[in-house]
N, C-alpha and C positions, 0 to 999 in steps of 0.2 A: 417271280422269274427275274433273274438279272442277266441282261444281254450285254455281252462283251464286244461282239463284232456283228455287223450286218452289212450286206452288200446286195445290190440289185443289178442283174444283167438282163438286157432286152433281147429277146429271141423273136424277132418279127419276121417270121417266114412268109408273111403276106407280101412283104417288100424285098425279101431276101437279105435282110439286114440283121447282123449280130452286132449289137452295141454293148461291148463289155465295159463296165465301170472301172475306172482306174483307182478310184478311192472309195472308202467305206461311207455308209450313212452315219449320221449323227445319232447314236443310240440314246443320247440324253434327251432327244426330242420326244416329248410326251406322246405325240401322235404316232411316231414310228414304233415306240415301245408298246403302246396299246394295240396297234394293228397286229404286230407280230404275236403278242401274247394271246389275243383273241383267236388268231389262226391256229396257234398251237393247241388251244383248248378244243377247237373244232376237230382237229386231227385225233386227239385222244378219245373223243366221243364218237368217232366214225367207225366204219366197218374195216378195222385195221387188220393187217396181216403182221405176224411177228416172225422173228428169226434172230440169228446171231451171225455176225460177220466172220468169215474165215480169215485166219492170219494171212497177211500178205495178199489178200484179195484186192481188187481195184479200189473199192471204197475204203477199205481199211487203210491202205497206203495213202490215199488222198487226205483223209481227215487227220492223219498224223503229221502232215506237213505244216510248217510254221508260217509260211507266207500266205495268209488268208486271201488277199485279193488275187494272187497268182493262181492258187489252187482252185478257187471258185471260177476263175476265168477259163481254166482248162476244162472244168466240168461243164460250164456253160457252152463252150465250143463243142464238146462231145454231144450234149443234149440237142443243140441246134442242128448238128449234122444228122442226128437220129430222127428228129421230128420233120426235118426238111424232106425226108424220104417218103413222107406220106401226106397226101392232101387232106386226109380226114383228121389229123391231129391238129388241134387249134394252136395258133401262135400264142405267145405269152411271155412273161418275165420269169426269171429264175431268182427267187429270193433265197439267199444263203445266210446262215447266222450261227453264231456260237453263243451259248447261254448256260446258265446254271439254274437248275430247278431243285426241288427237295431231294430228288433221287440222285443228283450229281450233275456233272457237266454233260451237255448234249451238243451235237452238231445237227443242224437242220437244213433241209432243202425243201422248198415249196415251189411248185410250178403254178404261177398265177395266170390262168388263161384269160385272154382278152375277151371283152364283151363290147357290143356296139350300143352306144347311148347318144341321144341327141343333147346338144348344148346350145346356148345362145352365143351369138357372135355379133359384136358391134362393128359395122362396116359403113363405108361412105360410098354413095352412088350419086354422081352429079352434084357434089357438094351437099348432099343430104345424108344425115345419119340414119341408117336403116338397121334395125335389129333383126338378124336372120337366124334361122335354125341351121346347125351344121351337125353332121353325123360323125362322131368320133369312134373309130373302129378299134381303139386301143385302150379302152377303159378297164382298169383292174377290178377284180371282184371285191365286194364289200367284205368286211371282216366277219359278217354274219352268214355269208354264203358258204355252201358246201365246198370243201377242198377236194379236187379230183386226184391229184398226184402230189405226194409228199413223203418224206422219210425223216424220222427223228431217231438219231443214234445215241445211245448211252456211250460216251467216250471211254468210260472206265472198263466196261465189260463187253462192249461190242454188240449188245442186244439192240434191236431196233423195232420200230413200229412204222408200218408202211401203209399208205393209201395209194391205190392206182385203179385205172380203168383200162380195159383192153381196147386197142385201137387197130384199125385196118392198115396193115403194111404188106405189100406184095400179095394182096388177095386173101390174107389171113389175119384174123383178129388175134393179136398177141399182147401180152403184158409188157409193152415196150419199156416202161419206166424202170421196172426191176430187171428185166431180161436183157434189153439192148443197151440201156444207159448205165444202170448201177451194177450190172453183172452179179446179181444176187438171186437166190432161190428161196423165197419166203415160205413159211408154212401155209397150208390152206386156211383161208379165213373161215370164221364161224358161219358167215352167210353162205359160202359155197358148200360147206358141210351140211347145213340145213337144207339147201336145195337138193343135194344128193339124197338125203333121207326122204324128202318129200316126193321126188320123182320115183324112188324105189317103192315107197308105200303105194303110190298111185298105180304103178305097173303091176305089183303083186295083187292089189285089191281088185283090179280089173280082171286079172287072170282067174281069180277065185270068186268072182261075182260078189264082191263085198261093196256095199254102197259107198261111193267116193266121199260124200259129204260127212259120213259117219267116221270113216277111218282117218280122214284129214283132221276132223274136229278132235278126235281122240289123240292124234299125234300132237296137235298144237297144245292140248291140255297137258300132256306129259312133258313137253318141252318147257312150258310155263312153270309147272310145279318143280321140275328138276332144277331150273335156273334159280327159282326162289329158294330152294333148299340147299343146293350144293354149288351153284354157279357153273354147272356143267350139264351136259345132256347124256343120258344113258340110253343107248340104242337097244339094250336088252329090255329095259322097262317099256320102251315103245313097242317092242315085239309082243310082250305079254299083254299090254293094254289094248293094242289094236287087233291082234289076231287070236288072242285067247286060246281056245282049245284047238284051233286049226294048226296042228303041229307042222303039217307040210308047208303051209304058207309062211309060218314063223321061221322054219328052217331055211326056206328059199330066200326070205328077206335077209336073214343074217349072212347067208352065203354071198348074196349080191353086195352087201356092204363090205364084206371081207375082200371081195374081188376089187372093190374100189379103194381099198386100204383105209377104210374108215374105222377108227378105234371104237371100242365099246363105250368108252367114256370120252365124249367130245368136249374139250375145254373151250370156254367162251370168254373172250376178252370183252369188257363192257357188257356184262350179263344184264345190268340194269336196263340197258337200251332195249334188249330183246324181251325182257320181262314186260316192259311197257308196251312193246309192239304186239305181244301175244296174249295180253290180258283180256282181250275181247275177241270172241268168235264172230266172224262176219260171213253172212250167207247172201247169195243173190238167187232169187227164184225165177223160174221161166216166165212168170207174169211181169217181171220187171221190178218186183218188190225187193228191196234190200233191207236186211235186218242185222243189227249188232247185238250180241248177247255176251255179257260178262262171263268169264270162264267159270267163276264160282256159282253162277246161276244155271249154266248150260246143263249140268248133270242133275239139277234139282227137279225131279218130275212134278213137284207141286207148283213149279213156276213155268217150266217149258217142257213140252213133249212132242216128239215127232211120231206120228202114227202111220204105219204102212197099211194102205187100203188094199182091198182084194182086187181092185181094177189096176193096180200098179202105181197109182198116184200116192202122194204123201200129204198128210194133213199136219200142219204145224199149229199146235195149240199153245197159246200164251195164257197162263192162269193167274188167279189171285191178284188181280190188278186193283190197287186202291185208288190210283189217280193217273191221269194222262196229261202230259205237258207237250204242247205243240211247239217245236223249236223253229218257229218262223223267224228268220233273221232278215233284217233290212240292211 
């Protein structure tokens, strides 16, 4: 990644201070370049939403202006006014930059939320040097930490990738970063689509007296296999795998997803991230026992079997064990 411009504006709503930088950062500074590049990599690997800027929309017009310090100051002012309206939105800095990556030129905005950290301070008391602890409320996140709010825009075609968290404004949790600040409407994220599928499966399973642990395990297995094979999720395959011959349940499930405008093929950005997440089935028993089973083992009855007993309880049988390793960590 080649960074052409970068600037940092301070949005300290804790003190009511907007401190807009008049000049850009030195992008030749190795530390600055490395920090921004690591943040960008974290964004691309996150639960991103995608979309395309509409011509003459707010963000489209802003990124086309040539005066980088001035346009980012205007955007910082708007974001400061937006987050100042809510006590739940953390204060932070707005990092803006222009860079070139393999896919072309990008315009980036990253909100760096403040964190509290203790540091040492050398002070003098009655002519004695005393090393004290001080609490700094304005520490920026490390490059390895998760980014909560950010957008990366491909300048050539207006496509973007967005990260955001809903925050409480006027009693409602809203996606303030996209809706109030950037004035864009991204597509629904893969995470949100999977949550819709999961909730729908649970509701239908409960209605038709299907064991929840079985239908959710089957759903997870389909999602994992679909991502590995196609990089997307087929809701039709989930219906067949989970509800089988129960035509009524299958039909109702598909109708619910249609009502929620969920497509039959759900595209997933960063499918590798979800493959890794869903490669293991995890169960928690009422006894407090927790168990993790690899997806490829779960359906192998020679290895694992759930047995429904006549008294309504379930027996979990783990078979063909050659060795046991106790993972006691110090």
